[in-house]
C-alpha positions in Angstrom: 7.8 -19.2 8.2 9.6 -22.3 6.8 6.9 -22.8 4.2 7.0 -19.2 3.2 10.9 -19.3 3.0 10.6 -22.4 0.8 8.2 -20.6 -1.5 10.5 -17.6 -1.9 13.5 -19.9 -2.6 11.4 -21.9 -5.1 10.4 -18.7 -7.0 14.0 -17.6 -6.9 15.2 -20.8 -8.4 12.7 -20.5 -11.2 13.7 -16.9 -11.9 17.5 -17.5 -11.6 18.1 -18.1 -15.3 16.6 -14.7 -16.1 17.8 -12.6 -13.1 20.9 -14.3 -11.9 22.1 -13.2 -8.4 19.0 -10.9 -8.1 16.6 -13.8 -8.6 15.4 -13.6 -4.9 14.6 -9.9 -5.3 12.7 -10.7 -8.5 10.8 -13.4 -6.6 9.7 -10.8 -4.0 8.5 -8.5 -6.8 6.6 -11.5 -8.3 5.2 -12.5 -4.9 4.0 -8.9 -4.4 2.3 -8.9 -7.8 0.5 -12.2 -6.9 -0.7 -10.7 -3.6 -2.0 -7.6 -5.4 -3.8 -9.8 -8.0 -5.5 -11.6 -5.2 -6.6 -8.3 -3.6 -7.6 -6.7 -6.9 -11.2 -7.8 -6.8 -11.5 -5.9 -3.5 -9.8 -2.9 -5.0 -12.4 -2.9 -7.8 -15.2 -3.2 -5.2 -13.7 -0.3 -3.3 -13.6 1.8 -6.5 -17.3 1.0 -7.2 -18.1 1.9 -3.6 -16.3 5.2 -3.9 -18.2 6.0 -7.1 -21.5 5.0 -5.4 -20.7 7.1 -2.4 -20.1 10.1 -4.7 -23.4 9.4 -6.3 -25.1 9.7 -2.9 -24.0 13.3 -2.4 -27.3 14.8 -3.7 -29.3 12.8 -1.2 -26.8 13.6 1.6 -27.2 17.3 0.7 -30.9 16.9 1.2 -30.3 15.3 4.6 -28.1 18.2 5.6 -30.9 20.7 4.8 -33.3 18.6 6.7 -31.2 17.8 9.8 -28.6 20.6 9.6 -29.4 21.8 13.1 -29.2 18.4 14.7 -25.7 16.9 14.1 -26.5 13.6 15.8 -29.7 13.0 13.8 -27.8 14.0 10.6 -25.1 11.5 11.3 -27.6 8.7 12.0 -29.5 9.6 8.8 -26.2 9.5 6.8 -25.3 6.1 8.2 -28.8 4.7 7.5 -28.6 6.0 3.9 -25.3 4.2 3.4 -26.8 1.0 4.9 -29.8 1.2 2.6 -27.7 1.8 -0.5 -25.2 -0.9 0.7 -22.3 1.5 0.5 -19.5 1.4 3.2 -17.7 4.7 3.9 -14.6 2.7 4.9 -14.6 0.1 2.1 -11.4 1.5 0.5 -9.4 0.5 3.6 -9.9 -3.2 3.2 -7.5 -3.9 0.3 -4.7 -2.2 2.2 -5.3 -4.0 5.5 -5.3 -7.4 3.8 -1.8 -6.8 2.5 -0.4 -6.2 6.0 0.2 -9.9 6.8 2.2 -10.4 3.6 4.4 -7.4 4.4 5.1 -8.6 8.0 5.9 -12.1 6.7 8.6 -10.7 4.4 9.8 -8.4 7.2 10.3 -11.2 9.7 11.6 -13.6 7.1 14.5 -11.2 6.2 15.0 -10.1 9.8 15.5 -13.6 11.2 19.0 -15.2 11.4 17.4 -18.7 11.5 14.3 -20.3 10.0 13.1 -23.6 11.3 16.2 -24.1 13.3 18.5 -23.6 10.3 20.5 -20.6 9.2 18.4 -18.3 7.0 19.9 -18.8 3.5 17.8 -16.0 2.1 19.9 -13.4 3.9 22.7 -14.2 1.5 20.7 -13.0 -1.5 21.1 -9.5 -3.0 19.6 -7.0 -5.3 22.6 -6.1 -7.3 25.1 -5.3 -4.5 22.6 -4.7 -1.7 21.8 -7.7 0.6 18.1 -8.3 1.0 18.3 -8.6 4.7 20.1 -5.3 5.3 18.6 -1.8 5.9 19.4 1.6 4.5 21.5 2.4 7.6 23.6 -0.6 6.8 24.0 0.5 3.2 25.2 3.9 4.4 28.2 2.4 6.1 29.8 1.8 2.7 29.0 5.3 1.4 26.2 6.8 -0.6 27.8 6.0 -3.9 28.7 2.4 -3.4 26.6 -0.5 -4.8 24.1 -0.8 -2.0 23.8 3.0 -1.6 23.0 3.3 -5.3 20.3 0.6 -5.0 18.6 2.5 -2.2 19.0 5.8 -4.1 17.2 4.2 -7.0 14.4 3.0 -4.8 14.0 6.4 -3.2 13.7 8.0 -6.7 11.0 5.5 -7.7 9.1 6.0 -4.4 9.3 9.8 -4.7 8.0 9.7 -8.2 5.1 7.4 -7.3 4.3 9.6 -4.3 4.1 12.7 -6.4 1.9 10.9 -8.9 -0.4 9.5 -6.2 -0.6 13.0 -4.5 -1.7 14.6 -7.7 -4.2 11.8 -8.4 -5.7 12.1 -4.9 -6.0 15.9 -5.2 -7.7 15.5 -8.5 -10.1 12.9 -7.2 -10.9 15.1 -4.1 -11.5 18.1 -6.3 -13.9 16.1 -8.6 -15.9 15.0 -5.6 -18.0 17.2 -3.3 -16.6 17.7 0.2 -17.8 15.2 2.8 -20.8 16.4 4.7 -20.5 17.0 8.5 -22.4 13.9 9.4 -20.2 11.7 7.3 -17.0 13.3 8.6 -17.9 12.0 12.0 -17.9 8.3 10.9 -14.9 6.8 12.5 -12.7 9.9 11.8 -13.3 9.6 8.1 -12.9 13.4 7.6 -9.3 13.3 9.1 -8.4 10.2 7.0 -9.6 12.0 3.9 -7.3 15.0 4.6 -4.3 12.9 5.3 -4.8 10.4 2.4 -3.1 12.5 -0.4 0.1 12.5 1.7 0.2 8.7 2.6 2.4 7.8 -0.3 5.2 10.1 1.0 5.3 8.0 4.2 6.5 5.1 2.1 9.9 6.9 1.9 10.3 6.4 5.7 9.2 2.8 5.5 11.7 2.0 2.8 14.5 3.5 4.9 13.8 1.5 8.1 12.9 -2.0 7.0 15.0 -4.7 5.4 15.5 -4.3 1.7 13.3 -7.3 0.9 10.4 -5.7 2.7 11.2 -2.4 1.1 10.9 -4.1 -2.3 7.4 -5.3 -1.3 6.4 -1.8 -0.3 7.8 -0.1 -3.5 6.2 -2.7 -5.8 2.8 -2.6 -3.9 2.8 1.3 -3.8 3.6 1.5 -7.5 0.8 -1.1 -8.3 -1.6 0.9 -6.2 -0.9 4.2 -8.0 -1.4 2.6 -11.4 -4.5 0.7 -10.2 -6.1 3.8 -8.8 -5.4 5.7 -12.0 -7.2 3.0 -14.0 -10.1 2.3 -11.6 -11.0 5.8 -10.7 -10.6 7.4 -14.2 
């Protein structure tokens, strides 16, 4: 945690001439972008996997005709087909899972009063008038229209816009791809995940409301990056 805190402080010092008192917030956005750049090759691989999985639909349709009366055999045949073609049904989950540690690092960093036995100086940084270590509930104490309240209102507007964009993109992608066959829907609950996926971006609104502002910035930046990345990779 001390090393990570030092990294954030170093980035904030470098960005201070450009962003002034909001340099730490800018450092978090930059850190998020660096994490997403590191994960981007996996996102590209996931996009290729999705396209490859869509290309398998004709073969899966043949398996459904052949084993339609035997669900267990159909599921086994679908799994074997994916293995032969080296296509993972769950490959798209990996980029998101690898970002979880970075999110929790920021969450704990801006939730801790002390770091390495010393007072956590990062808690004194702000995004405009909103302290990076406080939550939306703390901002509400000063009223919806004060500085901190307006910062959160802006974040909610951005998240809502990204969520709507992601929802429309997911629906368009699902409409362009054939429905998952019965055998594939049984793979680790993949069918249920597919139905919920278009709504996932809206859950970000809840996350932004309950975590420290620093972690909320990470979530907003990462979600926006994901929306743009998916629009480009899955076009």
